[in-house]
N, C-alpha and C positions, 0 to 999 in steps of 0.2 A: 531336481529337474534335469541335471546333467552330471556326467563324470568327465574324466579327462578326454575321452575319445568319442563318446556318444552323447547326443543331446536329445532329450525327450521333451516334447512340447504337447501340452494338453490344450484343448480349445478354451477360449476365454470370451467373456461378454464384451470386453473392451479394455483399452489402456487409458488410465486416468492419472493426472498429476502433473508435476513439473520435473524436468530433468535437464542436465547438461550432458553433452556428448563429448567424447575424447577430442583432443586437438587434431587439427587438420593434418592428414598424413603428408600431403604434398608440401605444405609449408614447413612442417617439422623437418623433413629431409633437407630442404633448402636452407633452413636456419643453420643446421650443422655444417653444411658444405660451405656456405658463404662466410659463416663465422670462422671456419678453419682457414679460409683464404684471406681474411681481414687482418688488419693491425689492431691489437688491443683485444678487449674481452667482449664477447657476445653472451647475453643471458636470454634464453628462451623459456618463457613460462607457458603453462598448459601444453607442454610438449607431449606428443603421442608416444607412450612407452610400449608400442607394439613391436613385433618381431622385425618388421621391415626397417623401421627407424633405428632400432638397436643395431641392425646390420650396418647401417650407415655410420653410426658412432664407432663401431669396432673397426671399420675400414679406415677411418680418419685417425683413430688412435694408432693404428699400424703405420700410418704415414707420419707419425711423430707429433700429432696434435694432442695437447692436454685437454681432456674433456671430463668434467665432473658431472655425474648424474647418469640417468634421471633420478632425482630425489624429489619426492612429492610433485612429480610432473614438471620439474625445473631442470634445465641443463645449462651448464656454464662451459663455454668454449673459449680457450685462450688461443687466439689466432696466431698463425706463424707467418702470415703474409702470402702474397701470390706466388713467390718464387722460393719459398723456404720449406716446403714439404720434404720429408726424408724418404729416400728409397726404402721400400718395405723389405723386410728380411724374408717374408713368406708370401704365398699367394693371398690375394685379397678376396675374401669370401663374402659375396653379397647376399647369400641365402636365397630367398625366393623373391627378392625385390628387384623388379625390372627398372624401377626408378633409380635405385642406387647404382645399378650397373651402367645404365645408359648415361646418366649425368656424370658419374665418376670417370667414364671413358673420356668425356670431353675435358675434364680437368687434368687427367693423367696425360693427355695428348700434349699439354703445355708444360709438362715437367721434364727437366733434363736428366731423367733416369729411366731405368727399366722396371716394369711391373707386370704382373699377371693378375687378371681378374677372372673369377669363376663364380658359380652359384650352385644351387641344388639341382637335382635331376630335371625338375620342371623348367627352371630358368635356362639350363643348358640346351633345352630344345627350342627356346624362343629366339627368333631372328634378331641379329644385331647389325646386319650389314647396312641398314639405313643410317646408322651412326658411324660405323667404321669407314665406309666409303668416302663420305665427305671429309672425315678426319685425315684420310690418306691424301686427299686433294690439298689439304692444308699443310701437309708435310710431315705428319706423324707416321710412324711405322706401326702398323697393327697386323698381327699375325694370329691365326686361329683356324679352326676347322671351316671348311667350305669357304676359303678366302676371307677369313675373319668374320664370318656370318654367325658363328656359334661359339660360345664360350667352351673352354677357357680361351681367353684372348690376351696375348702379350702385347704390351705397348712400350715403345721407345719414343719419348717425346722431346720437346724442346721448343724453341721459338717457332711460331707457326706463321703461315702465309694467310692473309685474309682472303675470304672467298665471298662471292654472291651466290646464294644457293636457294633454289626453289624446292621446297619440301614436296616429296612425291605423294604424301598423305598428310592429313591433319593429325599431328602428333605433338602434344606439348612436351613429351619426354625428348623427342628428337630435336625440336626447336631449342629446348633448354640446354641440351648437351652441346649444341653448336654455339649458342650464345656464351656459355661458359668457356668453351675453347677460344672464342673470340677475344676474351680478356687477355690472352697470351699471343695474339696475332700482331703483325707489323702495322696493319692499318684497320680501318673500320670493316667489320664483318656484317654482311647483310643477309637476312633470312626472310624469305617470303613463304607464306603458308596459303594453301587453297581455301581454307575456312578458318576463321579465328578460333584459337584454342586457349585453354586456361593460361593466364598471364602472371602467375605467381612469381616466376623467375624474373620477369621484367620489373615487377613492382619491388621485389626485394633487392635486385641489383641496384635500382635507383636509390633505395633507402640506404644502401651501404656505400653509396657515393660513385657508382659507375655512371658513365655517360652513355645514354641511350636515346634513340629517336624512333618514332613510329609514324608511319604514313600508310593508312589503309591496312592492308594485310602484310605489310613489310615492316620489320623491325631491324634496327642497326645498333651495334654495340662497338664502342671504341676500345682499343687496348687500354687497360687500366693501370696507372702508375701505382695505385694502392686502393684498397677498400678499407673502410673504417668500421670496427665492431660497434654493436648497438644492442639495445634491449628490444626483445620481440615478444609480444603476447600472441600466441597462436590461437586463432579463432576455432570454435567447434567445427568439426568436419561435417559438411553437408552430406557427404556420402554415407557417413554413419547415421546421421539424423534421418536419412531417407528410409531406412529400415523401420524405425519407430513411427515415422509419419505414415507409411503405408499400413503398418500394423493397426494404427488408430483409424485409418480410413475404412478398412475392411471389416472391423468388428463393431457391433451395433451400438454400444453404449459408451463410446470413447469421447474424451475431451482432454487433449494433451497439449502442454506447452513445453517446447524445446528452447532453452535459453542459450544465447551467445553463439549462434550459428553463423559461420562465414557465408555471406551472400554475394560473393564476387560474381558479377554478371556472366563471366565465362563458365560458372559452375552451377547456375541456378536453372538449367534446362529441365531438371527433374520437377521443379515447382511449376514451370510453364506447362510441361506435359500433363501433370496431374490436374492443373487448372482446366486444361482443355477437356479432361475427362469428367469434370464436374466436382472436383474435390473442394471441400470447405476448408480452405487454408487462409490464414491471415498472417501477414508478415508485418511486424511492428517494432517500434523502438529502435530505429536504425541508428547506428553509431560507427565510429571509425576505430580500428585497432591496428596501429602500425602500418597504415596505408591500405588495409583490407577492410571492406565494409562488413559489418556484423549486425545481426538483428535477432529478435525472438520470433518463433514460429508457433502459432496456435493451429491445432488440427482437430476437427470433429468428424465423427462418423459420416460417411457420404455414400450416396448411390452413384456409382461411377458408370460412365458410358465409354464404349470403345472409341478409338481414334486412330489416326495415322501419325507415326513419329518417324521423320526422315530428314534428309537434307542438312542444312546448317544447324539444326537443333541437336543432331547426334553428337558432335564433339563436346557439347555442353552438358551431356548426360551419359557419356559413354560408360562410366563405371556404375551407373544406376540402372542400366537396362535389366539386369537380373531381377531387381526388386520391382521395377516397373512392370515386368512380365507378371509378377504376382498380382499387382493391382489390376492388370488386364484380365487375369483369370476370374477375378471377382466382379468385373464390370459386365454390363449388358452389351451384347453385340460383339463385333470383331475389332481387334486392335492389330495393326500392322507396323512392324519395325522394318525399315529399309536402311541401306547405306551403312551397315554396322559390321562389315567384314573385319574391322580391327579387333573385334571381340574374339576372333578365332585364334589370336596369338597372345592372349592374356595368360593368367596363371593356369587356366584351362581353356579349351575351346568353349567359351561361355555360351555361345548360341546353342551348341549341341548339348552341353551339360545342363543348362536350365530347362531346355525342352525335355530331355530325358527324365530328369528328376521330378519336375512338376507333373509330367504325365504319369509317373509312378503313383502320384498322390491323387490322380483322377482328373487332371486338366486335359484340355483338348488343344494342343500346341503343335504346329507344323513348322518345320525348318525350311528356309529358303536359302539360296546361296549367300545373300547378304543380310539376312534378318530372320524374322519370325512372323507367323500368322497365328493369333490366339483367338479362339472362339470362347468368349466368356461364358462360364457356367454359373457364376454367382456362388459357387461352393466347391469344396474339395472333400474327398473321402478321408484322407489321411493315409498313413502307412509308413513304410520304411524307404529311405532314400540315402544317397551318398553325397559327400561334399566335393569329390574330385580333388581334394586337397586345396580347395579354393575358398577363401574366407567369404567372398560375396555370394557364392552358391550356397554355402552352409547357412548363412544368415537369411538369405532369401527363402530357403526352404523352411527355416524355423518360423519366419513371419507367416508364411503360407499355412503352417500348422496351427496358428492361432485361430484361423477361421475354418479349420477342417471339422468334419463330423466326429472324428475320433483321434486318438493319440497319433502324433507324428514322431518318428525317430530318425535322426540324421546321424549316419555313421561318420566317424573320423571328423568330428566337429571342432577339435582343438585348434584348427586353423583360424577360428574367429579371432584369436589373439593377435593376428597380423595387424588388424586395424581397429578392433573394438574389444580389448581385453576383458572388459566388464559387461559384455553383451548379455550373458545369461542373468547376471544380477540386475541389469537395467530392466529386462523384461519382468523379472520377479517383482521388482519394486513398483511396477506400473499396472500389472494385470489385475482385472477384476475376476474373482472366482465365481 
């Protein structure tokens, strides 16, 4: 069905069976970072062994942290404590991972040494000023292109000044970077966000022993004397599950159970949006995994109806908009996405990329300044499209191909390894011929 760079998808009658998805990417990143800053040992099981999370591991190894794994999706981190990271001998390469770069900048701002952070060509085009400017206010020295807006970015850190900061946009990465920097500040750091975003950092900081408070859309973190290592079981990533969920919804004979998925309320906007569209989705067997809610999700083929997705729902499904666009193509009527300009500065301009590539396959999608207008056709023709080097575009196109009239070929699809290394195998194991 695929080789290293090209993924070929043939139409299917449906997806059936039970499956678990890879560990949550956001939580896997944070497990390494907080484990590195903690005293003692942290063990993360069901860790996502994707390229982005491996970049995080390599960066912290370069900072002197002993990390074993991933082995069988387990990682063992021997923490050095908040103030014992080592000055790196070389540039820290975060690859294509915006999460790694932004959160790492917050940590490096509190370290009393010099470091330089860079990434691949795509990441070097993504703006970082929303992180570096408040770090400058806290007393760090950040230097780079366009006033430290673009990597490579050099950081000279140390003891920081606490700030009270209003985020200009709803961004969990920006919030997390400043909360991590707040661990090294002289007083409580306070961050206010316009719309609530994913709260994995807050949950994990509390689990590691940090002192936090939340009131409405404002969260505060106190300078931490130390964090304590712990065991973490990483839930299945709902962003990865979303591809299989939509694949089951748009193909006619599907009945799929996805086990052990993280259902943190700040991340389940995709389920809310699909429910609005008439999806037959049942969430059951709720349980807790290290402070994160987990459940099993059953999905059955559904006749979907267009809807409007905007406002406070957008931050809760920002990564899932490409695959929700596929659901909208197979729905009846129009679907409108608004308030999604943040997608223009992801691994690709995801609004432009998903519009371009699904239209190649026969969709009817129009781009707006802050979103998309999709006229559902209920079908696609198939054909050849490109990934734009973006894992979510590649996987969204592949799922669209399941419901197309003929074969779909996605060029440069090896990027799926960023978040779902076994994506092709998962589809093969579930598809009905």
